[in-house]
N, C-alpha and C positions, 0 to 999 in steps of 0.2 A: 491484657487480653482476658476475655471472660471465661475461657476454657480452663480446665485443670492444668496446672503448670507442668510442662514437659510433654504434653500429649494432646494431639487433636484426634478425636475418634476416627477410626478407619471408615471410609465410605466406599461401599461397593455399588457399582452400577452395571448391569448386565448388558453389556453393549460394545553549399558554397555561396550562401546568400546572407546578407545582413538586413536587419529590419530597423535601421535607425529612423526614428520619427514615426514608424508605423505603430509602435506599442502605445504611444500616447493617444492616438486616434481610437484604437481599439478599447483602451481603458475608459475613454470618454463614452464610447458606445455601451460599454458594460455598465457604467453608472446609470445610464438611461434605462437599460434593460432591467437592472435590479429594482429601480424605482417602480416599474410596471409590475414586476413580480410581487413586490411588497404589498401591492393593492389587491392581491388575491388570485393572480393568474395560476399560481402553483398551490395546490392543496396538499398540505402535509399534516399528518396526525399529531406530530409534536413539533411545532414550529417556533415557539417563543420560549425564551428562558424564564420570563417572569412567572407564568403559571406554574412552571416546574419548581421554581424557587419558593413559591408560596405553598407548595404541597406539604402535608404533615409528615413528620418522621422521614424527611428526605435523607437519602444516603448516597455517597459518592464512591464510585469505583474508578481508581486511577491505575495506570499500568506503565511499565517500561520494558525495554527489550535489551538483550545483550548488546553492548556498544558497537562491536564490529559489524552487526547485521545491517544490511542495506535498506534503501528506500522501499523496494518492492516486497521484500520479506516482511517488513513492518506493516505494510498494507494487509498482508495475509494474517498477521497476528491481530490486527484490528477486527477482522471478521470473527475470529475466535472470541475476542472480548465482547463484541456485540452480541454474540450468541449467549454468552454467560449472563449478560445483563437481561436479555429476554427471559432466560430461565429464572433469574431472581425476581423479575417482575411478575411472571406467571405464578410464582409461589407467594405473591402478596407483598413483596418489598417494593418500596418506591425508590428504585435505584436509577442514577443517572451516570452515564459514562463520560469521564473527563478525558478529553483528547490530549495526548502528550505532545507538546510542541516539538517541531522538527529542528534539527541542527547537528552539526559536527559529525556528519556521516562520512564514511570512507571514500565514497565516490564523489563527494562534493569538494573538489579540490581547486576550484577556480580561485586564483589569487585576488587579493584586494577586494573581496566581497564579504560583507557581513552576513553570515548564514547561521545565525543562532536565534533561538527562541521564536521560531517562525510558526505562526498559528495555522491550523488546518485550512482556514478559510482562504489562504493564499493559493492553495492547491486544489481544494475540493469544495463543492457546493454544500454548505452546512444545512440548508433547507432540505436537500436531498437526503443527507444522512439522517436528519431528524424525522423524516417520514418513515424511517425504519426502526429507529431506537432513539430514546432521548440522549442527546449529547450536548456538551458545552465545551468551550475552549478553556484552557487552564487558567487564563487570567480572569475569566468569568467565575471560575471556581474560587479563586482567591477572594474576589469581591463578595460572593455569596457566603463563603465560609468564614468571613471576618478576619482573614489574614492568611499568610502562606504556611499554614500548619497542616500536616497530614497525621492523622491519629495513629495509624498502624501501617507499617510496611511489612509485607510478607515476601521474603526472598525465596523464590521457587528454585528447587534444585532436584536432580534425580536422586535415587536411592544409592547410597555408597556401595551397598552390597549387590546392586543390580537386581535382576529378577530372582525371586525366591524359587529355588529348585528349577530354574529355567522356565518358570511358568508366569505368564502375563496375568496380572490382576490390577484392577483400578483401586488405588488407595492414596490416602493423604495422612501424613504424620509430621508433627513438629520434631525436628531433628537438629543435632549440632550442625553448624555451618561447615560444608565441605571445603569451600574456597574462602579465602580471606575476604571479609566483608568490605564492600566499597563505601562503607559509611563509618563516620567517626563521631564521637560524642564531644560536644562543646562544653564550655564552663557552666552553662545553664542546664546541662543534662540532656539537651536535644541532640538528635542525630543529624549530621550534615552529610550531604552527598552530591552527586551530579545534578539530579533534579532538573534536567533539560536546560541547564545553564542559568536557572533562577537561584542565585546564591543565597537569597533571603529565605528560601524554603527550608523548613525544618520538619523532622518527623519526631513524634513523641515516643514511638516504640518501633523496634526492628526485630523481626523474628525469622529464622530460617525454617522452611517447610519443604519436606520431600514430597513430591507429587508425581503420580504416575497415572495418567488417564486423560480423558477428554475434559474440555473446559468446564462443563457442567458439574464435574466432580467437586469443584470449589464452592458450589452454591450452598450446600448444607453448612459448610464451615463459615461462610460469610453471613448466612441468615441466622444460624443458631448459636455458634460458638463465639462470634465477635459482635459486640453491641455498639462499637464506636461508629461515628458518623462517616468518616472517610477512611478508606482502605486502599492501599496501593499494592498491586502485584508486580514485583520486580522479576525480571527474566520470564516474562509471560509467554515467551515462545516455547517454554517447557510443556505447556498444555497443548493437547491435540484438538483438532476440529471435532465438534459434536456430530455434524452431519456433512462431511465433505462432499461437495458437488450436489447436495440435496437442495430442496426448495429454500430452506432457511439460509444456507450458504449463498445461493444465487440472489435471494432478496437483498442480503447485505452487500454482496458484490455489486449488484445493479445500482444500489443506492450510492455507491462511491463515484458519483458523477464529478468529472473534472470541472474545475472552476471555469465559468463562462469565458473570461478574458483569455484563458489559455487555449480553449477550443476555438475561439475566434481567430487567434493568431495562427493556429494550425490550419484552419479552413482557408484563411487568406493566402497562406503559403501554398497550399494545394492548388488553389485557383490560379495563382500567378505563375508558378513554376512547374506544375505537374498536370495542368489541364484537367483538374479534378474538382467537381462540385457535387453536393449531395443530390441535386436533382438529376444530374446525368449519371451518377454512380449508384442510384437507388439506395442511398444511405441516409435518408431523412431521419433526423434525430429529434426525439421528443424531450422537452424540458422536464416533464413529469415521468420519471422512470417507472412509476407504478402503472402507467397506461401504455408503456412501450412494449410491444410484442412483435418483433420482426420475425417473419417466417424464415426458417433455415433455408439458405440458398437463394433468398430474395435479393441480397446485396450483390451488386456487380463490381463495385470498386473502381478507383481511378486507373487510368492507363499507365501504370508504373509498377515496378516490383518493389515491395517493401522488404527491407533487410535489417535485422539486428545482428551485428557482428561483435560479439564480446571478445575483448582482448585482455590486456593487463594480467590480473591474477588468474584468469582462466587459461592463459597460455601455459603456466606451470602447474596450475591446480587441476586441469582436466586435459592433459596433453593428448590423450588418445582420441577424444571425440571433438577436438577443436582443430580446424583446418589451418594450413598455412595461408598467408594472404593470396598466394597464387592459386591455391586450391579453392579458396572461397570465391575468387573472381571468376575462375573457370566455371563454377557452379552457377554463379549469377548470370553469366553470359548464356549458359545453357538454358536457364529458366526464361530469360528474356526472349531468346529465340523461340522457345516452345510456345510461349504465351503471346508472342508478337508484341512485345513491349520495347519501347525505345529509351525509357528513362528508368533509373533505379534510385530509390531513396534509401540512404544508409544511415542508420543510427548506430554509433559505435563509440567506445571509450578508448580507441586506439590513440597512442601517443603521437608526437609530432613526426617522427621518422616513419612510423607505420602509415600515418595519414598521407604523407608525401608519396610513399610507394603506392598506396591505394589509388590516389588520384592519377598516378602515372599508368597504372594497370587498367583503371576503370574511368576513362574520361567522361563516360555518360553519368557518372555519379552526381547526385544532388544531395546536399546536406543542409540542415537548419543550423546556421551559425550566426547567432545574434551579436550585435555590436556590444562593446564593453558597457555602454550606457544602458542598453536593454537588458543585458545579463544582470546588472545590478538590481533591476526591478524584478526580473523573472526568477532569479536564483537558479542553481543547478537543478533543483527539484522541478521547477517550472519548465526548464528546457527538456528534461527527461519526459515529462508528461506530453509536451508538444511533439517530441520524437515518437512517442507511443501512439499518439492520436493520428499522426500522419501515416505511420506504419499500419495502423488499424484500418485505414481506408484504401489500402493498395489492392489492386486486382489480385495479386498473389503475394503471400508473405512467407519468408523463411527466417528462422531464428537460430539461437545458439542452444545447444544441449544443456538441460537442467538449469537454465537461467530463469530466475523469477521475473526479470525484465521481459523476456519473451513470453513467459506464462501469462503475464498481465495483458499482453497484446492479444494472445489467444482468446482470453476472456472478453476483451473489448470487441473483437471481431465476431465472437459468438453472439454477443448482445446485439450487434448491428445486423446479424442475419447472413453471414457469409457461409458458403459451402465449406464444410470441414476440410475438403481436399485442398482448398486454397489457403488454409490457415495452419494446420498442424504439421508443419515441416521444419526440419532443422538441418544445419550443415553437418556433414560427416567428416571425421578426421581423415587425413590423407592416407593413413594406413589402417583405418578402422575396418575390421572384418565384418562385424554385424552392426549395421547402422539402423538401430530401432528408432522409429519416428515417434513423436509425442502422442500421448493418449488423447482421444477426443472426449472431453468432459461436456456432455450435452447440457444445455441450459434447461433449467426446470422452473416453471412458473407456478 
């Protein structure tokens, strides 16, 4: 590292149906669609990797997240890293964000499916992401970088002593590693680690850094103290949002457009089993997120109740604010009666026994359950996105307390233009005395 050994200068900033056979048809349609888009139907400010690669003094920012963290928290960390890259570029650096491949997540437990080294393009529109900030897939980085080498890994951690005198301040310092490093040196002196399942990847240097503050606090360190070409921030969730729920946040969040083939599958499911289409529901979607501005309250939604019912770890992890199955079904029936809805779409991670009981208590329930063949192509991440997409188009939605899965649905509905009263709702625990509802984070353009 280019800074003085042992110290990084402190930085202060004052601030129930299967889709066998359907998937192939939709993927064929998607190929036809992307061919049209490639001809210029979608205008993005940073659309091609080639011009980026040809830029002078190009630098790469990579990142990873604490292994137990799930799919939807990782999407939130992406927003923080995109904000950091914007800051770096505003300060004159030619930085590109390298997208960390997906795989080996806690909730991705479908058996007999290879769910490793999955590129972002399988779940999100890369063109849409690039219209907000320059991004490339990890394998593109390897090709441009001349091999699977990362010059510097900064392992982010909190301060061992906590807040000084109980006072919050933003700062960064190189410090001894608090936890055991998840990296080991090989015979050649390189560092080996998880690196998203790419066993051939090696790091030239690994350093622990205590960081307390917003994502942009790392900008001076990356611009001035480190001169190498590629830097990876491990445990990137340590950093906070620069402007949570502000314009920059929403620009990045809006750019995280789901992959076209996943949206098509969700749309087809809505039309076939929930009597829901964009034209009848007032949820017409623009392929160019930069031009989409739905008026709040303009979306009507399909004639069904959308539900996210988190179980498994939430049953023991958040007992007070998670209802029993009977309590949840009672609430669903109440909402269906109130809004005159005959169908309910349920996205849940409930196990076999809970699902069996849920189907008994809620015969009106509709679920997206792909065949084993389709699941192999979609992966658990694709199924989660389809579930979210269908919930996002419901006439009324209710989710689970403090669940990032539900949060992402809130945001999707906000983008589509739903009345906040139909979106920011959650189940209450059977004995919960004060059932505070989710906060409405209004979209900013």
